[in-house]
C-alpha positions, 0 to 999 in steps of 0.5 A: 104900707101894711097891706104891702108888708102883709102881701110880701109875707104871703108871697113866695117865688122861685127863679128858674134859670137854664145855664149853658156855658155861663160860668162868667155870668151866673155868679153876677146873676145870683148877686143881682137876684139876691138884691131884688128877691127879698124885696118882693117875696118873703120866701124865695129860691133860685134854681140853676139847671146846668144844661151840659155846659162845657165850661166850669158852670157846674163848679160855679153853681155848686160853690154858689149853692153851698154858700147861699141857702137860696140857691139850688143847682140841678146838673143834667147828664148832657145838653137837652136844650133850653126848654127841657132844662126849664121844664126840669127846673119848673118841676123842681120849684117849690114856691107859688110863683115861678120866674124864668130867665136866661143866664146871660143878664140880657133880661134885668132881674130888676124888672121882676117886681113889674112882672109880679105886679102885672101878674097880680092884676089877674093874669096867669102868665106875664111875658117881659117882652124886649123893647128892642133886640139887637141881632144879626140878619140870619138871627132876626130872620130865624126869630121871625120863623120861630114866632110864625111857628109859635102862632101856629101852635099858641095863636098870634096874640100870645106869640107876639109877646113871647120871651124867655123872661116870663112869670106864671103861677106854679099851679099851671104846671099841673096841666102838663105834669104828665108830659114826657116827649123830648120835644118841649116848648114851655110857651105851648105847655102854658097854653094848655093850662090858661088863656090869661096871658099879659105882657110888659116891655122890658129893656134888652141888655147886651150879653154879660159875656160870650156869644148866644148859643142859639144859631140860625140852624138851631132856631129854625130846627126849634121852629119846625119842632114847634110846628110839627110837635104842637100844631096840625098846621103843616098837615092842613097845609099839605092837604091844601097843596094836595087839593090845589094839585088835584084841581090843577090836574083836573084843569090840565086834563080838561085842557088836553081833552078839549084840545084833543077833540079840536086838533086831534093831538097835544104835542109837547114833552116840556109841558108833560115834564113840568106837570109831572114835576109839579105833582111829584114835588107836591107828593114829596112835600106831603110825605115829608110833613107826614114823616115829621109827625111819624118821627115824633110818634116814633120818639114817643114810643121810645120813651126817651127822657125829657131830661135826666139829672146827674147831681143836685146841689143845695138840696132842701129837705122841705121840697115837695 
């Protein structure tokens, strides 16, 4: 018990939560976190990043931060996306360990002690992977596409456990301190700092209120951003398609040449048209992949901000 108490006194923890239209759930989230955090860390804080909500989320966050000394609020100028909002909160965190989680209470705050215990086994990042997710068909397909994209960027072993419910050591953010691209994936950035990943399974509860803001289209777009923003796999695929088409073209040429030598001519417009269609499709696909990469270079040269903070509530004077 003495050792446990001493560990508690040394431990400090920041919880970062992006909030989007979460006025109905954010107060309950803070209440439950307020019951859990004092048991695992002597010093702790809750950072709520309002990601351009269209409801009264910021008013609720401001009221919570004025009433609770451990709550801090960051109000972004517009909706930048979940990972951009997370990066904002991660950079604002002041304690040695960071927990990230959604605002919808699908990930139970009561599981944070288990995440922390797993982290202290020698890992740098630990995910709370859900036991079972209850999503519709399109959402399930989009989630599979996203995980496939993650595998191209961070590897299959890490990707299979990726979740928005994660805990990691704050020192890792030094590896991506200078990252300024508007295309953000926290999971990819964490792989820049460490290879020591762990995971535990946690319950997956129903949303406290409302519906998920991640539609099929948004998930697919996020997957494409990860593949073209953090991996060269699409370029390699385009090269393989180009190589395959080249081999196919050589084969067609040999076929035409041999038949010409034997029969004197090779009739057949449909055959010629199909060959042209195959090569045209391969060229357009390759150009599209290259265009995605060029677009990201273009956005980086524009120096678009990853996020921009409009206002802050519950600011502390001892923040680094």
